[in-house]
C-alpha positions in Angstrom: 1.1 -2.5 32.9 3.1 -3.3 29.8 1.5 -2.8 26.4 2.2 -5.4 23.7 4.7 -4.4 21.0 3.2 -3.8 17.6 5.2 -5.5 14.9 5.9 -3.6 11.7 3.9 -4.7 8.7 5.6 -7.1 6.3 5.5 -6.9 2.5 6.4 -9.1 -0.4 6.8 -8.6 -4.1 5.1 -11.0 -6.5 7.6 -12.6 -8.8 5.2 -15.3 -10.3 1.5 -15.1 -10.9 1.1 -17.8 -13.5 -1.5 -19.8 -11.6 -3.3 -16.7 -10.1 -3.3 -13.9 -12.8 -6.6 -12.5 -11.6 -5.5 -12.4 -8.0 -1.9 -11.4 -8.1 -0.1 -8.7 -10.3 3.4 -9.4 -11.2 6.0 -7.2 -9.5 3.4 -5.7 -7.2 4.0 -5.1 -3.5 1.6 -7.0 -1.3 1.0 -6.8 2.4 1.5 -10.0 4.4 -0.7 -11.2 7.3 1.2 -13.1 10.0 0.4 -16.8 9.9 2.9 -19.2 11.6 1.1 -22.3 10.4 1.2 -21.1 6.7 5.0 -20.4 7.1 5.5 -24.0 8.2 3.8 -25.2 5.0 5.8 -23.0 2.7 3.0 -20.5 2.1 2.3 -16.9 2.8 -1.0 -15.2 3.8 -1.3 -12.3 1.3 -3.8 -9.6 0.9 -4.5 -9.9 -2.8 -6.3 -8.0 -5.4 -9.7 -8.9 -3.9 -8.7 -7.1 -0.7 -9.0 -10.3 1.3 -6.2 -12.5 2.6 -5.4 -15.9 1.0 -2.6 -18.4 1.1 -0.2 -18.5 -1.8 3.0 -20.4 -2.3 5.9 -18.5 -0.8 8.0 -19.2 -3.9 5.7 -16.7 -5.7 7.1 -13.8 -3.7 10.3 -12.2 -2.5 9.9 -11.0 1.1 11.5 -7.8 2.2 
């Protein structure tokens, strides 16, 4: 029986937090949550300062 491959966590650096200063810290590394639907909409699902995952515009981040 084959076990599913675990994917490595992805991270992104915040380069713009103008609209979300309480939720995102500029130049901070954030963990991404896989979300194919969000990717299609030009967004990223990010675990922000609240510790929860939310959608943010992908243009606010540089992805590793």
